[in-house]
N, C-alpha and C positions, 0 to 999 in steps of 0.2 A: 626402484620407482624413479623415473626421470623427473627432474625438477620442472615446474611449470615454466614455460616460456610465456611471459605475460607482457601485455601492453596495457599501460594504465592511462586512463583518461579521467582526470579529476578536474572538474570544472566548478569553480565556486561561483554560482550564479547570483544574479540579483535576487531580491526578496521573493520574486516569483520563480517558478520551476524552470530549470534548464531544459527540461523535456517539453515544456509548453511551447517553446519556439519550434521544436521539432514536430510536435503533434497537435498544437492548438493555436490560438490566436489571442492577441491582447484583448479583443472584445470578449472572448470566452472567459478569460480569467476575471475580468470585471464582472461578468454575469455570475460567475461561480461564487464570488464573494457575497452576492446578494440573493442567492437562491432560497426557495422555500425548502426548509428541512423536512425530511421524511419523518413525520410525527410518530408513526407506529414503530419505528426502528428501535427506539430507546427501550421499550418494553421487551422486544424480542432479544436484543443484545444483552439486556440485563439478565433475562431468564437464562440465556445461553451461558453467560459468564458464571451465573450461580451454579448451573449444572456442572460446568467445567471445573469450578473450584472444589466441588465436593468429590470429584472423581480422581483427583491427583493429590499426592502428598505435597508436591511443590506447586500448588495451584495459586491463582491470583486471588487475593483476598482483600476486602475492604475498599475496593475501587468505587468511587462515587459515580453517579450518573448525571449527565446533563438532563435538564427537564424533558427534552423531546427525543433524545437520541442515544448517544453513544457513551461508553465508559471513558471516564477521564483516567489519566495515569496517576493512580493513587500511591501514597507513600509505602504501602505494604505490598505492592505488586511484585510477584515473583518473576525473576528474570528467566529462569529455565522453563517456565510454563508458556512463555511467549512463543518460543521456537526452539526446536531441538538444537543443543549445542550452544545456546546463548549463555553468557557468563559475565561476571564483573571481576573475574580473577585474572592474575598474571598480566600486570600492566605492560603496555607496549612502550618500548623506549625508542628514542630517535627523534629527529626533527618532525614537526607536525605542521600540516597546512591548517588553515583556520576557516571555519564556517560559522555563520550566525544561526541561531535557532530559527526554525521555520524557513530554511533554505533547502535547496536540493542539489545533488550532484549525481552524475551518471558515472558509475564505475564499470569499466570494460576491461576484461582480462581474457587470456587464453589459458586454459587449464589442461593438464595432462592426467587423464584417468586411466591410462594404460590401453589395453586392447579393446575395451568396450567403452564407447562414448555414451554417457547417460543422457537422459532427458534433462531439460532445464529444471523441472521440479525436483528430480532426484539429485541433481548436482547441488542445489541449494542446501540440501541436508549435509553436504560435505563442506559448507562454508559457515564457519562459526561467527556469530555476532558477538562482539566483545564490547561491553559497556563499562565505563568508568565515570559515573555521574558525580558531579561536584558535591551533591548533597548525600551521596552514598546509597540512594534508593532509585529504583526504576531503571528504565532504559534511556539511552541518549539519542537513538535514531531508529528508523524502521525502513526495511526494504518495501517499496510500494509495488513494484512489478519487476519482472525479469524476462528476458528473451534472448535468443541466440541460436547457434547451430554448430554442427561439426565442421571443422576446417579440412581442407584436402590433406593436411599432415596428420590427421587423427586426433587433434586437440578439440576442446570445446570452447568456442567463442561465446562468451556470456556477458550481457550488459545488465547491470542492476541499478535501478533508480532508487536512490537513498534520500530520505527526508529526515532532517535533523529535528529533534524534539525538545531537548533540554541541555543545559550547559554541562560540559564534561568532555570526555574523550570517547570516540567511537572507532571501532576497528572491524574489519572483515579479515578473517584468517582462513586460509586453505588448510583444512584439518589434516589432509594426507601428507603435507610437507611442513606444516607450521609456518608457512610463509605469509607475511602480511600483504594482503591485496589492496587494502585501503585503510588509512587511519587519519583522523582529523581532530583537532581541538575545536569543540563547539562552544561558542560564546553567546551571551545574551544578545538579542536583536537590538539594533539601534532604532528600529521602528517601534514607537510606543504601543501600537496596536497589536504587536506580536511579542512584546517583551514578556508578558505574563501568560504565555500559552499554557492551558490547563487540560485540553482535551480535543477530540476530533468529532466532527459530525459527518454523517453519510449523506451525500446528495447524488441524485441520479438524473441524467439527461439523455434524451433521444435525439439523434440527428435525423431530420426529416428527408435528407438526401438532396435538399435544395439550398443548403447553406444556413438553415435555421436550426436552433437547438430548442427542444421542448423540455421544460422543467417538470419533473415528476413530483407532484404534491401528494403526500401520503396522509394528509390530515383526516381522511375518511377511514383510516385504519384498515386498509385492505390486507388480505392474506396472500394475494397474488398480484403481480405487477399490473396486469391488465385492468384491475379494478381500481387502480390509482387514478387520480385526476391529472390531466395535462393542463398546467396552469394557463398557458397561452391560449388554449382552446376552450377552456371551461367545460371540458368533456372528458369522459373516461378514456384511458389509453386504449381500451378494447375497441373503441370506435375509430381510433386514429391509426392503429397498427394492424393491418389485415394479415391473415395467415398467409404464409409463403413469402412474405416480404422480409428482406434483410435490412437491418439498420446498424449504424455504429452507436453503441451504448457507452456512455461515459460515467465513471464512478469517481467521486472525490471523497477520500477518507484519509486525510493527511494533515500534518501541521503546516506544510508549505502550500496547501491548496492546489496540489498538482493533480492533473487528470490521469486516470487510468482508463484506456479505451479498448473495447473489444468489439468484434463483429458478431452479430447474432441474428438469427432468423426465427420468426414466430412460426410454430407448427401446431396449430390448433390451440390446445389448452396448455402448451408449454413453450418455452423459448430455448433454443439450442445455440451454442456457440459454433460458428462456422470456421473458426481458426483456433487452434490449440493455444497459441501464444498471444499475448504474454501470460505468464503466471501472475495471478492477481494477489496482492496483499499477503504474501507468504508469512509475514510476521503477525498477522491479525486474523487468526483462524475463525474467531467469532463473527467478524464482519463477512468473511467468505461464506460461512454457513448461512448467515442471514440472507445474503445476496442470492445464494443458491436456492433457498426456499422461495424467495419472492419471484425469481425467474423460472423456477421449476426446471433447472438444467442439472 
């Protein structure tokens, strides 16, 4: 097997996402920090986590819930249940870059998979997430989204948006060769508001196509996204998003507050993605399942 020829891009961003400059705006990040949380999601994610924990020997157990939404990273959380290949074994040696908690970095590499270039989703299964938390429990980072394509030379060009979650060391390892694709020492944030990060909340926004973001408020506990309230309109999304219309939908579920954006079109009583990429939240399957149920895709 040929060793991967890789190009690394490790950017230690400011406290906001490095990807935000590429795909968002300063105004958006300000708005994202003050959005109305989807109230119904806590119950759904909690139920999903409970089901998940009873189905696996290495399940996530004892995770607390925020009052309205999502699971916090609890002290008994299993690493291997987060994503296939995740581990806190085999420390990585060598010089380390440094990132603060609640920051983000884009890791871009070219990987050699041989004769058949896999999809991004499949390739992520060959990339081990390695965690060495300072307190010995939980994970230190999460991949928020990933995208890329085959190169003319038969390699896979892949970019992974990484968000740091707690102090320790985080690494990405190409399992086929054992090569380290990215590693970093994660330290406490200097920002007092981010120093004690304990969990993540899911927020959803709809771009109206004219430069405005609609905040989705789920306080009416809908089971499908069109029955949620658009905060700025004081009306149901069903009346704002006609069938056949494509919108950019933004999801935020990260320590860094970084947006994950997808293109989607309403088709009657469901929403369909119009582009396969990016792969969303590969390290948080419970959030992906909840989003899938709400969007009906």
